[in-house]
N, C-alpha and C positions, 0 to 999 in steps of 0.2 A: 494604533487602531485596534489591534487584537485585545490589548489590555482593557480598552474602553468598552469593548463589546463582548467580553469574555463570556458572560452569562448567556447572552443571546446566541452566540456562536455555539456554545456547548449545548444549549437546548435544541438548536437546529440540527446539529450533528446527531444528537441522541434520537431525534425524530426521524432523521434519514436512515438510521440503522434499523428501525422497526420495519419489518417486511411488509406490513399493511399500510405503511405511510405513502402518501403521494410523492414524497421526496426519495423514496427507496429506489425507483428505477433510474433516477438521475444519478444517485450515488453509485449504483451498479455500473452504469455506462462510464462514469468517470473512472472508476476502479479498473474497468476493462481497458480503457484507453491508456491508463498509466501502465498496466501490465504489458500491453502491446508495445508501448514505447520502450519500456525496459527490456523486453525481449528483443526488439530490433537493435537496440544499442549493444546489448550483450552479444548477440549473434554477429554483428558487424565487427566488434572488437576481438572476440574469441573464436570466430568461425565455428561456433557450436551452438545449437539450440538446446536449451534445457527445459525441463518440465515447467509449464507456466505456474504451477503451484508454488514454485520457489519465489516468483515475483508477487503472487497473491499473498504469500506469507510476509514478505517484506512490506508490502503496502498495508497489510493488516497491522503489522507491528508499529509502523509509523502512525497509522490512524489511531491506534490505541494509545500511543504515547502522547499524541496531540490532544486527544479527548481527555486523558488523565490530567494533562497540564491545564486544559481549559477549566476543568472542574476542581482543580486544586485551589486551596485558599491562598497559596503563595503566588508571587509574581511569576509569570511565564518567563523562563530563562531560555531565550531563543538560542543563545550560543551553545548551551549545554545540549539542547535538543538537536541542533545542527551537528554537533560533534558525534552524538550517538548515531544519528541517521547516516552520516558519512562513514562511521566505523562499521555499521552493518553492511553498507554497500561495498566497502573495501574488503570486508571479511568474505563476502560472497564472491567477489572478483579475484580474491587471492588464490583460490584453488578451484577453478571452474571444472576441472576434471573430476572432482568429488561430487559434483551436483548430478542429480538424476537427469537422464536424457529426455528429450521431448517424446511424449508417448507416440508410438507408431500405430496403435489401434484407434480408430475413430471413436469407439465407445469410451475411451479414456480421456477424450478431450473435454475441456470445460466449456459448456455452452455459454455464449455471451449473455450477460445480464443475470446470471444465476448466482453471483456472489453477493 
């Protein structure tokens, strides 16, 4: 399905990235939900809250990778993308003590929908 609609999906994603797009708030809410889910899982597994920017960085990396794959002339290699994403997640999980802690000051928090 992705390969058949690659151009359409790429265009929709590019539109959603534009801050003045009607799709931008939907994308931001989706990113916020992904970050919150990653934070919940990470906290449950490691009993440690880390800076949400860690998870926004991961989501941004995956989003960029997918966007690049959608815009590429070559066939989308799902197995390769999956391996890279899994590698990123494993790398983050390998040394949770090296990750920055959750900010303690409210002015350091990321407001929802701002990404």
